C-alpha atoms as one frame of an Amber mdcrd trajectory, in Angstrom:
protein
 155.141 148.008  69.259 152.125 148.376  67.231 152.105 147.150  63.537 150.329
 150.023  61.611 151.785 149.571  58.131 151.158 146.859  55.737 154.731 146.708
  54.607 155.776 146.107  58.212 152.911 143.474  58.759 154.174 141.484  55.738
 157.862 141.584  57.126 156.684 140.344  60.658 154.625 137.344  58.878 157.631
 136.696  56.626 159.898 136.819  59.819 157.605 134.157  61.325 157.497 132.077
  58.233 161.293 132.094  57.717 161.597 130.054  61.207 159.171 127.589  60.261
 155.730 126.934  58.450 152.486 128.481  60.095 148.926 128.297  59.143 146.937
 131.475  58.662 145.216 131.224  61.856 148.434 130.848  63.800 149.733 134.120
  61.912 146.404 135.877  62.944 146.629 134.709  66.516 150.278 136.082  66.697
 149.706 139.467  65.095 145.982 140.309  66.146 147.091 142.009  69.208 149.779
 143.966  67.508 148.150 145.488  64.588 146.124 148.671  64.221 143.788 147.270
  61.332 142.898 143.645  61.098 141.824 144.268  57.402 145.587 145.144  56.608
 146.524 141.671  58.321 144.136 139.870  56.275 145.322 141.504  53.040 148.629
 140.576  53.609 147.868 137.050  54.610 145.806 136.880  51.520 148.648 138.220
  49.356 151.160 135.765  50.860 148.782 132.853  50.331 148.407 133.827  46.567
 152.123 134.048  46.387 152.579 130.458  47.649 154.434 131.695  50.664 151.807
 130.942  53.245 150.178 127.614  52.804 147.854 125.699  55.243 148.614 122.505
  53.126 152.420 122.863  53.518 152.055 123.641  57.237 149.816 120.634  57.719
 152.357 118.387  56.036 155.264 119.616  58.034 153.403 119.498  61.304 152.228
 115.878  60.537 155.996 114.965  59.855 157.071 116.409  63.047 154.594 114.979
  65.048 154.924 111.598  63.447 158.678 111.473  64.185 157.728 111.918  67.913
 155.264 109.031  67.690 151.918 110.440  67.770 148.868 109.155  65.980 146.461
 110.313  63.441 143.544 111.189  65.984 145.695 113.552  67.917 147.419 115.077
  64.846 144.032 115.825  63.292 143.016 117.477  66.563 145.881 119.452  66.724
 145.731 120.299  63.174 142.087 121.259  63.677 143.109 123.793  66.534 145.567
 125.571  64.164 142.966 126.261  61.753 143.496 123.619  59.201 140.765 122.625
  56.770 139.350 119.144  57.555 139.657 118.202  53.753 143.589 118.922  53.895
 143.606 117.078  57.189 141.920 113.825  55.772 143.812 113.815  52.560 147.108
 113.969  54.789 146.068 111.329  57.251 144.588 108.757  54.975 147.986 108.390
  53.248 149.757 106.772  56.090 149.860 103.268  57.654 149.324 104.172  61.351
 149.337 100.747  62.735 153.184 100.550  61.654 153.925 103.879  63.599 151.532
 102.339  66.648 154.055  99.193  66.460 157.100 101.533  66.469 155.878 103.448
  69.487 154.951 100.305  71.088 158.416  98.609  70.560 160.034 101.693  71.992
 158.079 101.721  74.977 158.352  98.008  75.775 161.564  97.185  74.246 159.979
  94.726  71.853 158.177  92.440  74.753 154.816  92.495  75.891 153.650  92.320
  79.488 152.304  89.099  80.532 149.986  90.913  83.091 146.633  92.192  81.737
 146.720  95.323  83.728 150.100  96.220  82.032 148.751  95.392  78.605 145.813
  98.004  79.129 148.012 100.392  80.346 150.145  99.912  77.104 146.929 100.247
  75.183 145.831 103.496  76.956 149.153 104.950  76.196 148.894 104.263  72.598
 145.435 105.840  72.672 146.564 108.758  74.494 149.098 109.195  71.742 146.255
 109.362  69.045 145.969 105.957  67.659 142.712 104.408  67.155 142.154 100.841
  68.531 142.238  99.000  65.355 145.905 100.342  64.630 146.588  99.557  68.442
 145.305  95.859  68.148 147.628  95.551  64.931 150.388  96.874  66.512 150.072
  94.381  69.396 149.695  91.711  66.983 153.094  92.343  65.258 155.100  91.895
  68.508 156.025  88.483  69.473 155.237  87.224  72.785
């Protein structure tokens, strides 16, 4: 179905937004192949942003909280938000407001049951796991220091 009317485009965007927050880039990606005029899409996106119904800031905050609950760190969240078209200044403001070492510690406790392995290889594997999750090495070191041997 081709969306050829600004009203229909707006309704489709609102349909997406009723399910969850989206970034403007996500909306463009989802609708670009389904519309006749990209100018109409841009106009509707701009209107929704002006009305406060479409907000990259709100999307970024919602996305960050969702990924934090799943145990992901700032580096990974930052990259994922960039892929979704969120401005770097928005990302930096959100990520600097958190203590990521505590979240790294919680992820480590969940993974290990609160007990650190004695073998060096297993410790390195756990550090790699946390790094893959998006934590930087200073947060990983703090997380390890919080667990009692």
